[in-house]
N, C-alpha and C positions, 0 to 999 in steps of 0.2 A: 505494448508488445512484451517488454521484459517481465512485467508482472505475470502475464499470461504464460510465459515460458518458465515460470517457477522461481524467479529471482525475488529476493526480499529487498524492500526499500526501507531504510531507517530514517525516520523524521525526528528531529530534535529541536527543542526550544528551551527557554529559560527554566521551564518546569520539569524537563527530563526528555526522555526519548521513547519512541515506540516503533514497532515494525509494521509495515504494510505488506501483505502477500495475498496471492490468489491460489485457490484450490479448484482449478477448472474441471478436474475429474472427480471431485468430491461428490458425496451424495447427501445433500444437493450441492452443486457447484457454488462456491462462495468466494468473496473477497473480504479480507479482514482489515479494518481501518479503525484506529483509535480504540482497539480492543473489542470492537463489535463486528459481527458477521453481517455482510450484505449479500444479496443475491448476485451472482456473477453478471447478470444482465445490467447491474448498476455500476460495473467497473468504470465505464467512461465518466459517470458522474463523480465517482470517488477520485479519479484522476484529475477532474476539473477542480475539485476542492483542494487537492494537493497543489496544483499549479497556482491557484489563487493565493494560497498561503505562502508559497515560495515567492511569488511576485510581490506580495505585501511585506516580505522580509520577516514574517512571523515564524518560519521554520527554516531549518537547513536539512538537506537530504543527501544520502549516500547509499549506493548499492552495496549490500553486505554479503551477497552470495546466493547460490541456488539452494532450493530445498533439498536436493539430492546430495549436497556436499556432506 
């Protein structure tokens, strides 16, 4: 929900950090994860990857704000 509403999620691990965000009104609508664009229709799969990484302790996450900020 928060990604769909324009918030950025920062994921970090021992190698660095990257942001995840969605552009639901883009042309085409996309979600960006690990520096790669994915179709917005794959947002749930991207979230599942993030949750699996969090559960495994591979990454830490924090919300860093809205795109409109």
